mmCIF file of the N, C-alpha and C atoms, coordinates in Angstrom:
data_MODEL
# 
_entry.id   MODEL 
# 
loop_
_atom_site.group_PDB 
_atom_site.id 
_atom_site.type_symbol 
_atom_site.label_atom_id 
_atom_site.label_alt_id 
_atom_site.label_comp_id 
_atom_site.label_asym_id 
_atom_site.label_entity_id 
_atom_site.label_seq_id 
_atom_site.pdbx_PDB_ins_code 
_atom_site.Cartn_x 
_atom_site.Cartn_y 
_atom_site.Cartn_z 
_atom_site.occupancy 
_atom_site.B_iso_or_equiv 
_atom_site.pdbx_formal_charge 
_atom_site.auth_seq_id 
_atom_site.auth_comp_id 
_atom_site.auth_asym_id 
_atom_site.auth_atom_id 
_atom_site.pdbx_PDB_model_num 
ATOM 1   N N  . UNK A 1 1  ? 0.840   -1.177 0.000   1.00 0.00 ? 1  UNK A N  1 
ATOM 2   C CA . UNK A 1 1  ? 0.000   0.000  0.000   1.00 0.00 ? 1  UNK A CA 1 
ATOM 3   C C  . UNK A 1 1  ? 0.887   1.244  0.000   1.00 0.00 ? 1  UNK A C  1 
ATOM 4   N N  . UNK A 1 2  ? 0.282   2.344  -0.356  1.00 0.00 ? 2  UNK A N  1 
ATOM 5   C CA . UNK A 1 2  ? 0.992   3.612  -0.426  1.00 0.00 ? 2  UNK A CA 1 
ATOM 6   C C  . UNK A 1 2  ? 0.319   4.588  0.528   1.00 0.00 ? 2  UNK A C  1 
ATOM 7   N N  . UNK A 1 3  ? 1.101   5.309  1.292   1.00 0.00 ? 3  UNK A N  1 
ATOM 8   C CA . UNK A 1 3  ? 0.578   6.327  2.199   1.00 0.00 ? 3  UNK A CA 1 
ATOM 9   C C  . UNK A 1 3  ? 1.193   7.662  1.811   1.00 0.00 ? 3  UNK A C  1 
ATOM 10  N N  . UNK A 1 4  ? 0.336   8.657  1.602   1.00 0.00 ? 4  UNK A N  1 
ATOM 11  C CA . UNK A 1 4  ? 0.797   10.001 1.284   1.00 0.00 ? 4  UNK A CA 1 
ATOM 12  C C  . UNK A 1 4  ? 0.664   10.862 2.528   1.00 0.00 ? 4  UNK A C  1 
ATOM 13  N N  . UNK A 1 5  ? 1.744   11.495 2.932   1.00 0.00 ? 5  UNK A N  1 
ATOM 14  C CA . UNK A 1 5  ? 1.740   12.368 4.100   1.00 0.00 ? 5  UNK A CA 1 
ATOM 15  C C  . UNK A 1 5  ? 2.073   13.769 3.605   1.00 0.00 ? 5  UNK A C  1 
ATOM 16  N N  . UNK A 1 6  ? 1.075   14.678 3.565   1.00 0.00 ? 6  UNK A N  1 
ATOM 17  C CA . UNK A 1 6  ? 1.350   16.025 3.068   1.00 0.00 ? 6  UNK A CA 1 
ATOM 18  C C  . UNK A 1 6  ? 2.255   16.798 4.016   1.00 0.00 ? 6  UNK A C  1 
ATOM 19  N N  . UNK A 1 7  ? 2.887   17.832 3.472   1.00 0.00 ? 7  UNK A N  1 
ATOM 20  C CA . UNK A 1 7  ? 3.743   18.657 4.317   1.00 0.00 ? 7  UNK A CA 1 
ATOM 21  C C  . UNK A 1 7  ? 2.889   19.329 5.385   1.00 0.00 ? 7  UNK A C  1 
ATOM 22  N N  . UNK A 1 8  ? 3.496   19.619 6.500   1.00 0.00 ? 8  UNK A N  1 
ATOM 23  C CA . UNK A 1 8  ? 2.796   20.250 7.610   1.00 0.00 ? 8  UNK A CA 1 
ATOM 24  C C  . UNK A 1 8  ? 3.782   20.580 8.704   1.00 0.00 ? 8  UNK A C  1 
ATOM 25  N N  . UNK A 1 9  ? 3.283   20.830 9.913   1.00 0.00 ? 9  UNK A N  1 
ATOM 26  C CA . UNK A 1 9  ? 4.184   21.201 11.006  1.00 0.00 ? 9  UNK A CA 1 
ATOM 27  C C  . UNK A 1 9  ? 5.154   20.088 11.386  1.00 0.00 ? 9  UNK A C  1 
ATOM 28  N N  . UNK A 1 10 ? 4.790   18.836 11.104  1.00 0.00 ? 10 UNK A N  1 
ATOM 29  C CA . UNK A 1 10 ? 5.638   17.697 11.456  1.00 0.00 ? 10 UNK A CA 1 
ATOM 30  C C  . UNK A 1 10 ? 6.764   17.478 10.453  1.00 0.00 ? 10 UNK A C  1 
ATOM 31  N N  . UNK A 1 11 ? 6.560   17.939 9.200   1.00 0.00 ? 11 UNK A N  1 
ATOM 32  C CA . UNK A 1 11 ? 7.542   17.716 8.145   1.00 0.00 ? 11 UNK A CA 1 
ATOM 33  C C  . UNK A 1 11 ? 7.352   18.785 7.075   1.00 0.00 ? 11 UNK A C  1 
ATOM 34  N N  . UNK A 1 12 ? 8.455   19.321 6.569   1.00 0.00 ? 12 UNK A N  1 
ATOM 35  C CA . UNK A 1 12 ? 8.363   20.410 5.598   1.00 0.00 ? 12 UNK A CA 1 
ATOM 36  C C  . UNK A 1 12 ? 8.153   19.924 4.173   1.00 0.00 ? 12 UNK A C  1 
ATOM 37  N N  . UNK A 1 13 ? 8.208   18.626 3.944   1.00 0.00 ? 13 UNK A N  1 
ATOM 38  C CA . UNK A 1 13 ? 8.041   18.091 2.599   1.00 0.00 ? 13 UNK A CA 1 
ATOM 39  C C  . UNK A 1 13 ? 7.020   16.961 2.595   1.00 0.00 ? 13 UNK A C  1 
ATOM 40  N N  . UNK A 1 14 ? 6.396   16.753 1.441   1.00 0.00 ? 14 UNK A N  1 
ATOM 41  C CA . UNK A 1 14 ? 5.468   15.640 1.273   1.00 0.00 ? 14 UNK A CA 1 
ATOM 42  C C  . UNK A 1 14 ? 6.246   14.336 1.348   1.00 0.00 ? 14 UNK A C  1 
ATOM 43  N N  . UNK A 1 15 ? 5.670   13.356 2.033   1.00 0.00 ? 15 UNK A N  1 
ATOM 44  C CA . UNK A 1 15 ? 6.306   12.051 2.152   1.00 0.00 ? 15 UNK A CA 1 
ATOM 45  C C  . UNK A 1 15 ? 5.451   11.014 1.434   1.00 0.00 ? 15 UNK A C  1 
ATOM 46  N N  . UNK A 1 16 ? 6.098   10.074 0.789   1.00 0.00 ? 16 UNK A N  1 
ATOM 47  C CA . UNK A 1 16 ? 5.422   8.939  0.168   1.00 0.00 ? 16 UNK A CA 1 
ATOM 48  C C  . UNK A 1 16 ? 6.030   7.693  0.794   1.00 0.00 ? 16 UNK A C  1 
ATOM 49  N N  . UNK A 1 17 ? 5.186   6.924  1.489   1.00 0.00 ? 17 UNK A N  1 
ATOM 50  C CA . UNK A 1 17 ? 5.667   5.749  2.209   1.00 0.00 ? 17 UNK A CA 1 
ATOM 51  C C  . UNK A 1 17 ? 4.989   4.510  1.627   1.00 0.00 ? 17 UNK A C  1 
ATOM 52  N N  . UNK A 1 18 ? 5.797   3.552  1.195   1.00 0.00 ? 18 UNK A N  1 
ATOM 53  C CA . UNK A 1 18 ? 5.283   2.303  0.635   1.00 0.00 ? 18 UNK A CA 1 
ATOM 54  C C  . UNK A 1 18 ? 5.395   1.208  1.684   1.00 0.00 ? 18 UNK A C  1 
ATOM 55  N N  . UNK A 1 19 ? 4.312   0.450  1.857   1.00 0.00 ? 19 UNK A N  1 
ATOM 56  C CA . UNK A 1 19 ? 4.324   -0.714 2.740   1.00 0.00 ? 19 UNK A CA 1 
ATOM 57  C C  . UNK A 1 19 ? 4.544   -1.944 1.868   1.00 0.00 ? 19 UNK A C  1 
ATOM 58  N N  . UNK A 1 20 ? 5.600   -2.668 2.137   1.00 0.00 ? 20 UNK A N  1 
ATOM 59  C CA . UNK A 1 20 ? 5.940   -3.846 1.347   1.00 0.00 ? 20 UNK A CA 1 
ATOM 60  C C  . UNK A 1 20 ? 5.235   -5.082 1.892   1.00 0.00 ? 20 UNK A C  1 
ATOM 61  N N  . UNK A 1 21 ? 5.153   -6.127 1.086   1.00 0.00 ? 21 UNK A N  1 
ATOM 62  C CA . UNK A 1 21 ? 4.502   -7.360 1.527   1.00 0.00 ? 21 UNK A CA 1 
ATOM 63  C C  . UNK A 1 21 ? 5.240   -8.000 2.694   1.00 0.00 ? 21 UNK A C  1 
ATOM 64  N N  . UNK A 1 22 ? 6.522   -7.689 2.842   1.00 0.00 ? 22 UNK A N  1 
ATOM 65  C CA . UNK A 1 22 ? 7.305   -8.227 3.957   1.00 0.00 ? 22 UNK A CA 1 
ATOM 66  C C  . UNK A 1 22 ? 6.975   -7.525 5.269   1.00 0.00 ? 22 UNK A C  1 
ATOM 67  N N  . UNK A 1 23 ? 6.201   -6.425 5.184   1.00 0.00 ? 23 UNK A N  1 
ATOM 68  C CA . UNK A 1 23 ? 5.862   -5.663 6.379   1.00 0.00 ? 23 UNK A CA 1 
ATOM 69  C C  . UNK A 1 23 ? 6.757   -4.450 6.579   1.00 0.00 ? 23 UNK A C  1 
ATOM 70  N N  . UNK A 1 24 ? 7.800   -4.347 5.789   1.00 0.00 ? 24 UNK A N  1 
ATOM 71  C CA . UNK A 1 24 ? 8.708   -3.201 5.895   1.00 0.00 ? 24 UNK A CA 1 
ATOM 72  C C  . UNK A 1 24 ? 8.074   -1.966 5.263   1.00 0.00 ? 24 UNK A C  1 
ATOM 73  N N  . UNK A 1 25 ? 8.493   -0.787 5.723   1.00 0.00 ? 25 UNK A N  1 
ATOM 74  C CA . UNK A 1 25 ? 8.043   0.485  5.169   1.00 0.00 ? 25 UNK A CA 1 
ATOM 75  C C  . UNK A 1 25 ? 9.238   1.171  4.531   1.00 0.00 ? 25 UNK A C  1 
ATOM 76  N N  . UNK A 1 26 ? 9.021   1.716  3.336   1.00 0.00 ? 26 UNK A N  1 
ATOM 77  C CA . UNK A 1 26 ? 10.095  2.361  2.591   1.00 0.00 ? 26 UNK A CA 1 
ATOM 78  C C  . UNK A 1 26 ? 9.648   3.769  2.208   1.00 0.00 ? 26 UNK A C  1 
ATOM 79  N N  . UNK A 1 27 ? 10.494  4.755  2.473   1.00 0.00 ? 27 UNK A N  1 
ATOM 80  C CA . UNK A 1 27 ? 10.215  6.126  2.047   1.00 0.00 ? 27 UNK A CA 1 
ATOM 81  C C  . UNK A 1 27 ? 10.648  6.276  0.596   1.00 0.00 ? 27 UNK A C  1 
ATOM 82  N N  . UNK A 1 28 ? 9.757   6.825  -0.227  1.00 0.00 ? 28 UNK A N  1 
ATOM 83  C CA . UNK A 1 28 ? 10.044  7.029  -1.638  1.00 0.00 ? 28 UNK A CA 1 
ATOM 84  C C  . UNK A 1 28 ? 10.248  8.516  -1.911  1.00 0.00 ? 28 UNK A C  1 
ATOM 85  N N  . UNK A 1 29 ? 11.058  8.820  -2.892  1.00 0.00 ? 29 UNK A N  1 
ATOM 86  C CA . UNK A 1 29 ? 11.318  10.204 -3.267  1.00 0.00 ? 29 UNK A CA 1 
ATOM 87  C C  . UNK A 1 29 ? 10.105  10.747 -4.028  1.00 0.00 ? 29 UNK A C  1 
ATOM 88  N N  . UNK A 1 30 ? 9.363   11.711 -3.452  1.00 0.00 ? 30 UNK A N  1 
ATOM 89  C CA . UNK A 1 30 ? 8.165   12.219 -4.122  1.00 0.00 ? 30 UNK A CA 1 
ATOM 90  C C  . UNK A 1 30 ? 8.465   12.992 -5.403  1.00 0.00 ? 30 UNK A C  1 
ATOM 91  N N  . UNK A 1 31 ? 9.723   13.338 -5.644  1.00 0.00 ? 31 UNK A N  1 
ATOM 92  C CA . UNK A 1 31 ? 10.102  14.060 -6.860  1.00 0.00 ? 31 UNK A CA 1 
ATOM 93  C C  . UNK A 1 31 ? 10.496  13.120 -7.997  1.00 0.00 ? 31 UNK A C  1 
ATOM 94  N N  . UNK A 1 32 ? 10.633  11.842 -7.703  1.00 0.00 ? 32 UNK A N  1 
ATOM 95  C CA . UNK A 1 32 ? 11.009  10.855 -8.715  1.00 0.00 ? 32 UNK A CA 1 
ATOM 96  C C  . UNK A 1 32 ? 9.860   10.675 -9.714  1.00 0.00 ? 32 UNK A C  1 
ATOM 97  N N  . UNK A 1 33 ? 10.156  10.657 -11.019 1.00 0.00 ? 33 UNK A N  1 
ATOM 98  C CA . UNK A 1 33 ? 9.084   10.519 -12.021 1.00 0.00 ? 33 UNK A CA 1 
ATOM 99  C C  . UNK A 1 33 ? 8.208   9.284  -11.825 1.00 0.00 ? 33 UNK A C  1 
ATOM 100 N N  . UNK A 1 34 ? 8.797   8.139  -11.492 1.00 0.00 ? 34 UNK A N  1 
ATOM 101 C CA . UNK A 1 34 ? 7.980   6.931  -11.342 1.00 0.00 ? 34 UNK A CA 1 
ATOM 102 C C  . UNK A 1 34 ? 7.111   7.002  -10.095 1.00 0.00 ? 34 UNK A C  1 
ATOM 103 N N  . UNK A 1 35 ? 7.593   7.681  -9.051  1.00 0.00 ? 35 UNK A N  1 
ATOM 104 C CA . UNK A 1 35 ? 6.779   7.835  -7.841  1.00 0.00 ? 35 UNK A CA 1 
ATOM 105 C C  . UNK A 1 35 ? 5.615   8.784  -8.132  1.00 0.00 ? 35 UNK A C  1 
ATOM 106 N N  . UNK A 1 36 ? 5.861   9.831  -8.901  1.00 0.00 ? 36 UNK A N  1 
ATOM 107 C CA . UNK A 1 36 ? 4.783   10.747 -9.280  1.00 0.00 ? 36 UNK A CA 1 
ATOM 108 C C  . UNK A 1 36 ? 3.699   10.010 -10.054 1.00 0.00 ? 36 UNK A C  1 
ATOM 109 N N  . UNK A 1 37 ? 4.094   9.126  -10.972 1.00 0.00 ? 37 UNK A N  1 
ATOM 110 C CA . UNK A 1 37 ? 3.121   8.339  -11.735 1.00 0.00 ? 37 UNK A CA 1 
ATOM 111 C C  . UNK A 1 37 ? 2.340   7.403  -10.818 1.00 0.00 ? 37 UNK A C  1 
ATOM 112 N N  . UNK A 1 38 ? 3.036   6.788  -9.880  1.00 0.00 ? 38 UNK A N  1 
ATOM 113 C CA . UNK A 1 38 ? 2.392   5.879  -8.935  1.00 0.00 ? 38 UNK A CA 1 
ATOM 114 C C  . UNK A 1 38 ? 1.370   6.626  -8.077  1.00 0.00 ? 38 UNK A C  1 
ATOM 115 N N  . UNK A 1 39 ? 1.752   7.784  -7.570  1.00 0.00 ? 39 UNK A N  1 
ATOM 116 C CA . UNK A 1 39 ? 0.851   8.590  -6.743  1.00 0.00 ? 39 UNK A CA 1 
ATOM 117 C C  . UNK A 1 39 ? -0.373  8.995  -7.563  1.00 0.00 ? 39 UNK A C  1 
ATOM 118 N N  . UNK A 1 40 ? -0.174  9.429  -8.783  1.00 0.00 ? 40 UNK A N  1 
ATOM 119 C CA . UNK A 1 40 ? -1.291  9.817  -9.652  1.00 0.00 ? 40 UNK A CA 1 
ATOM 120 C C  . UNK A 1 40 ? -2.229  8.637  -9.869  1.00 0.00 ? 40 UNK A C  1 
ATOM 121 N N  . UNK A 1 41 ? -1.677  7.454  -10.105 1.00 0.00 ? 41 UNK A N  1 
ATOM 122 C CA . UNK A 1 41 ? -2.483  6.250  -10.300 1.00 0.00 ? 41 UNK A CA 1 
ATOM 123 C C  . UNK A 1 41 ? -3.320  5.947  -9.059  1.00 0.00 ? 41 UNK A C  1 
ATOM 124 N N  . UNK A 1 42 ? -2.701  5.999  -7.890  1.00 0.00 ? 42 UNK A N  1 
ATOM 125 C CA . UNK A 1 42 ? -3.400  5.701  -6.638  1.00 0.00 ? 42 UNK A CA 1 
ATOM 126 C C  . UNK A 1 42 ? -4.512  6.719  -6.395  1.00 0.00 ? 42 UNK A C  1 
ATOM 127 N N  . UNK A 1 43 ? -4.231  7.999  -6.614  1.00 0.00 ? 43 UNK A N  1 
ATOM 128 C CA . UNK A 1 43 ? -5.242  9.034  -6.398  1.00 0.00 ? 43 UNK A CA 1 
ATOM 129 C C  . UNK A 1 43 ? -6.416  8.875  -7.365  1.00 0.00 ? 43 UNK A C  1 
ATOM 130 N N  . UNK A 1 44 ? -6.142  8.559  -8.617  1.00 0.00 ? 44 UNK A N  1 
ATOM 131 C CA . UNK A 1 44 ? -7.213  8.349  -9.595  1.00 0.00 ? 44 UNK A CA 1 
ATOM 132 C C  . UNK A 1 44 ? -8.062  7.141  -9.220  1.00 0.00 ? 44 UNK A C  1 
ATOM 133 N N  . UNK A 1 45 ? -7.429  6.091  -8.742  1.00 0.00 ? 45 UNK A N  1 
ATOM 134 C CA . UNK A 1 45 ? -8.154  4.884  -8.334  1.00 0.00 ? 45 UNK A CA 1 
ATOM 135 C C  . UNK A 1 45 ? -9.078  5.194  -7.148  1.00 0.00 ? 45 UNK A C  1 
ATOM 136 N N  . UNK A 1 46 ? -8.581  5.967  -6.183  1.00 0.00 ? 46 UNK A N  1 
ATOM 137 C CA . UNK A 1 46 ? -9.400  6.347  -5.032  1.00 0.00 ? 46 UNK A CA 1 
ATOM 138 C C  . UNK A 1 46 ? -10.582 7.207  -5.464  1.00 0.00 ? 46 UNK A C  1 
ATOM 139 N N  . UNK A 1 47 ? -10.358 8.122  -6.404  1.00 0.00 ? 47 UNK A N  1 
ATOM 140 C CA . UNK A 1 47 ? -11.422 8.983  -6.900  1.00 0.00 ? 47 UNK A CA 1 
ATOM 141 C C  . UNK A 1 47 ? -12.498 8.159  -7.600  1.00 0.00 ? 47 UNK A C  1 
ATOM 142 N N  . UNK A 1 48 ? -12.091 7.164  -8.377  1.00 0.00 ? 48 UNK A N  1 
ATOM 143 C CA . UNK A 1 48 ? -13.051 6.298  -9.061  1.00 0.00 ? 48 UNK A CA 1 
ATOM 144 C C  . UNK A 1 48 ? -13.905 5.534  -8.053  1.00 0.00 ? 48 UNK A C  1 
ATOM 145 N N  . UNK A 1 49 ? -13.287 5.061  -6.970  1.00 0.00 ? 49 UNK A N  1 
ATOM 146 C CA . UNK A 1 49 ? -14.032 4.333  -5.938  1.00 0.00 ? 49 UNK A CA 1 
ATOM 147 C C  . UNK A 1 49 ? -15.055 5.244  -5.272  1.00 0.00 ? 49 UNK A C  1 
ATOM 148 N N  . UNK A 1 50 ? -14.666 6.499  -4.993  1.00 0.00 ? 50 UNK A N  1 
ATOM 149 C CA . UNK A 1 50 ? -15.586 7.447  -4.360  1.00 0.00 ? 50 UNK A CA 1 
ATOM 150 C C  . UNK A 1 50 ? -16.759 7.759  -5.280  1.00 0.00 ? 50 UNK A C  1 
ATOM 151 N N  . UNK A 1 51 ? -16.481 7.932  -6.571  1.00 0.00 ? 51 UNK A N  1 
ATOM 152 C CA . UNK A 1 51 ? -17.555 8.213  -7.530  1.00 0.00 ? 51 UNK A CA 1 
ATOM 153 C C  . UNK A 1 51 ? -18.507 7.028  -7.631  1.00 0.00 ? 51 UNK A C  1 
ATOM 154 N N  . UNK A 1 52 ? -17.975 5.818  -7.636  1.00 0.00 ? 52 UNK A N  1 
ATOM 155 C CA . UNK A 1 52 ? -18.812 4.620  -7.720  1.00 0.00 ? 52 UNK A CA 1 
ATOM 156 C C  . UNK A 1 52 ? -19.680 4.488  -6.475  1.00 0.00 ? 52 UNK A C  1 
ATOM 157 N N  . UNK A 1 53 ? -19.118 4.767  -5.313  1.00 0.00 ? 53 UNK A N  1 
ATOM 158 C CA . UNK A 1 53 ? -19.880 4.683  -4.064  1.00 0.00 ? 53 UNK A CA 1 
ATOM 159 C C  . UNK A 1 53 ? -20.988 5.737  -4.043  1.00 0.00 ? 53 UNK A C  1 
ATOM 160 N N  . UNK A 1 54 ? -20.696 6.934  -4.524  1.00 0.00 ? 54 UNK A N  1 
ATOM 161 C CA . UNK A 1 54 ? -21.700 7.998  -4.566  1.00 0.00 ? 54 UNK A CA 1 
ATOM 162 C C  . UNK A 1 54 ? -22.821 7.639  -5.534  1.00 0.00 ? 54 UNK A C  1 
ATOM 163 N N  . UNK A 1 55 ? -22.485 7.024  -6.652  1.00 0.00 ? 55 UNK A N  1 
ATOM 164 C CA . UNK A 1 55 ? -23.486 6.618  -7.639  1.00 0.00 ? 55 UNK A CA 1 
ATOM 165 C C  . UNK A 1 55 ? -24.394 5.532  -7.068  1.00 0.00 ? 55 UNK A C  1 
ATOM 166 N N  . UNK A 1 56 ? -23.833 4.613  -6.291  1.00 0.00 ? 56 UNK A N  1 
ATOM 167 C CA . UNK A 1 56 ? -24.632 3.545  -5.677  1.00 0.00 ? 56 UNK A CA 1 
ATOM 168 C C  . UNK A 1 56 ? -25.613 4.115  -4.664  1.00 0.00 ? 56 UNK A C  1 
ATOM 169 N N  . UNK A 1 57 ? -25.191 5.130  -3.916  1.00 0.00 ? 57 UNK A N  1 
ATOM 170 C CA . UNK A 1 57 ? -26.074 5.742  -2.918  1.00 0.00 ? 57 UNK A CA 1 
ATOM 171 C C  . UNK A 1 57 ? -27.247 6.451  -3.580  1.00 0.00 ? 57 UNK A C  1 
ATOM 172 N N  . UNK A 1 58 ? -27.015 7.025  -4.757  1.00 0.00 ? 58 UNK A N  1 
ATOM 173 C CA . UNK A 1 58 ? -28.069 7.753  -5.457  1.00 0.00 ? 58 UNK A CA 1 
ATOM 174 C C  . UNK A 1 58 ? -29.028 6.812  -6.172  1.00 0.00 ? 58 UNK A C  1 
ATOM 175 N N  . UNK A 1 59 ? -28.608 5.599  -6.453  1.00 0.00 ? 59 UNK A N  1 
ATOM 176 C CA . UNK A 1 59 ? -29.451 4.650  -7.204  1.00 0.00 ? 59 UNK A CA 1 
ATOM 177 C C  . UNK A 1 59 ? -30.486 3.995  -6.326  1.00 0.00 ? 59 UNK A C  1 
# 
């Protein structure tokens, strides 16, 4: 899984933390092109799930 931690009082930069199947956590460079693509993919997937859930509630 991927966890996005936005910048704030605890940290001056956005953090991207990947949870591996082994249980380890790895910090990823949020400026890396492949990490940016991964984050975009995850955010789009979450948005699609929210839209689907909202559509089900209206039906």
